[in-house]
Each structure stands twice: as structure tokens, then as C-alpha cells.
C-alpha positions in Angstrom: 5.7 98.3 -92.0 5.4 94.6 -93.4 8.2 92.2 -94.0 9.3 90.8 -97.3 7.9 87.6 -96.0 4.7 89.4 -95.2 4.5 91.1 -98.9 5.3 87.6 -100.5 2.8 85.8 -98.5 -0.1 88.5 -99.5 0.9 89.0 -103.3 2.1 85.5 -104.3 4.6 85.3 -106.8 6.8 83.1 -109.0 8.9 82.1 -105.7 6.3 80.0 -104.6 6.7 76.2 -105.4 3.3 75.3 -103.6 0.8 76.8 -101.8 -2.7 76.7 -99.8 -4.5 79.2 -97.9 -2.4 78.8 -95.0 1.1 78.4 -96.0 3.4 78.5 -98.8 6.7 76.5 -99.8 10.1 78.6 -101.1 13.3 77.4 -101.9 15.7 78.5 -99.1 17.6 82.0 -100.5 20.6 80.6 -99.3 20.2 76.9 -99.2 22.8 74.6 -97.0 21.3 71.4 -98.0 21.1 69.5 -101.4 17.3 70.2 -100.5 16.2 73.1 -98.3 12.8 74.6 -98.6 11.0 76.6 -96.2 7.3 76.1 -95.4 6.2 80.1 -94.5 2.9 81.0 -93.0 0.6 83.6 -94.4 -0.5 84.6 -91.2 2.1 87.0 -89.5 3.2 84.9 -86.8 6.6 86.5 -85.4 8.6 83.2 -84.1 7.9 79.8 -82.4 8.2 81.9 -79.1 4.7 83.4 -80.1 2.7 79.9 -80.2 0.1 78.7 -77.9 -1.0 75.3 -77.0 -3.9 75.9 -79.4 -1.4 76.3 -82.4 -0.8 72.8 -82.7 -3.1 71.9 -85.3 -1.4 74.7 -87.1 2.2 73.4 -86.6 0.7 69.8 -87.7 -0.4 71.4 -90.8 2.5 73.3 -91.5 5.1 69.9 -91.0 2.2 68.0 -93.1 2.5 70.3 -96.1 6.9 70.3 -95.6 7.0 66.5 -95.5 4.5 66.1 -98.3 6.7 68.5 -100.6 10.0 67.4 -99.5 9.0 63.8 -100.3 8.5 65.0 -103.7 11.5 66.8 -104.1 13.5 63.7 -102.8 11.7 61.3 -105.4 12.5 63.3 -108.3 16.0 64.3 -107.0 19.3 63.8 -109.1 21.1 62.4 -106.3 20.4 59.8 -103.6 19.2 61.5 -100.2 19.6 59.4 -96.9 16.2 59.6 -95.1 18.3 60.1 -91.9 19.2 63.4 -93.3 15.6 64.8 -93.3 14.7 67.7 -90.7 11.7 69.7 -90.0 12.1 72.6 -87.8 12.6 76.3 -87.0 15.1 78.9 -85.7 14.4 79.9 -82.0 14.8 83.7 -81.7 18.2 85.2 -81.9 19.3 82.4 -84.2 16.4 83.4 -87.0 17.0 86.1 -89.6 13.5 86.9 -90.4 10.8 87.5 -87.9 8.4 85.7 -89.4 7.4 82.1 -88.7 9.1 79.6 -91.3 10.0 76.0 -91.1 13.1 74.9 -92.5 12.5 71.3 -94.5 15.8 69.9 -95.0 17.4 67.1 -96.6 20.6 65.6 -98.4 24.2 66.4 -98.3 25.3 70.0 -96.4 26.7 72.3 -98.9 27.1 75.3 -96.6 27.5 75.9 -92.8 24.3 75.4 -91.3 24.3 75.7 -87.4 22.0 73.7 -85.6 22.6 75.2 -82.4 19.2 77.4 -81.7 17.3 75.1 -84.2 14.2 73.2 -82.7 12.7 70.3 -84.5 9.1 70.8 -85.6 8.5 67.5 -83.4 10.0 69.0 -80.3 8.2 72.2 -80.8 4.8 70.5 -81.0 5.7 68.2 -78.1 6.8 71.4 -75.8 3.4 73.0 -76.5 1.5 69.8 -75.7 3.2 69.7 -72.2 2.1 73.5 -71.8 -0.6 74.4 -69.5 -3.4 76.1 -71.9 -2.5 80.0 -72.8 0.9 79.3 -71.4 3.7 80.9 -74.3 6.2 78.9 -75.5 9.9 78.5 -73.6 12.6 78.5 -76.0 13.3 75.0 -77.4 16.7 73.9 -77.9 17.7 70.8 -80.0 21.4 69.8 -79.5 
């Protein structure tokens, strides 16, 4: 059975704010920040724990799409956004609500409760993968 994210990635739709052959960007369904988007993989990958060292270029492209999209949103934002508030990252399994790889792109004032417990920045996931022996699975990444 396909998840709602998988169905969206196959069928496209008006919810997509940007897209390419590997990823699409949507507004978070329950935004916790002034600007809160998700970059979602079209390929079904359950979570960051499914990634391997060979997935680093994939994650780098995912982050680059998020950075480009968020920079544009910040540029045209009605309210100023501090560069210190910008974060790109993933919930680790157990803290995620969807079993489909998606990267949060957040910036600006926090508007709702968002827990960074169980949150791994994109840079730390990439760094962790770089340090793994080839073929080894990812360990849980926690940023506190």
C-alpha cells in the first residue's frame, strides 16, 4: 500500500511548490515556523536510517533544492527572517510522523511547538554517512 506521500510523488498535484525528477517541495501541513517547507524524495526511502554512504550525493542535492527554495521564500517574505533561524533536517525514526524521507526547511519565528529532540540536521546526517564504512547502515543521528 502506498503512503499519501508516495501517492503525491507519483501523481503530482497543486500542493507542490517546486519539483524536479528526484524531489518536490511542499508547505508543511502544520507549519511550526514562519517559513516551514518539506523537500520530499520521489523515491520511497523510509527514513534516514535507510541511507548508506552512497546516498550522500542524493542528500546533497536534496539540501541544495531546499536551500534554493527557502532562500527565495526568505527574499520575498513580508517579515524579516534571521539567518540564524535557518535549519535543514530530518526527524529520526520514532520522532517522525511519516515513513517517507522528507527534509524540513525552516526559518523565522517559531509559531507552534516544534521539538528538536529526535531531529538531525542535514549536515550532520551527511557527515555521519561520510564517516561510515561503505555499505554500513546509518546509526541514529541526534542533534541537541
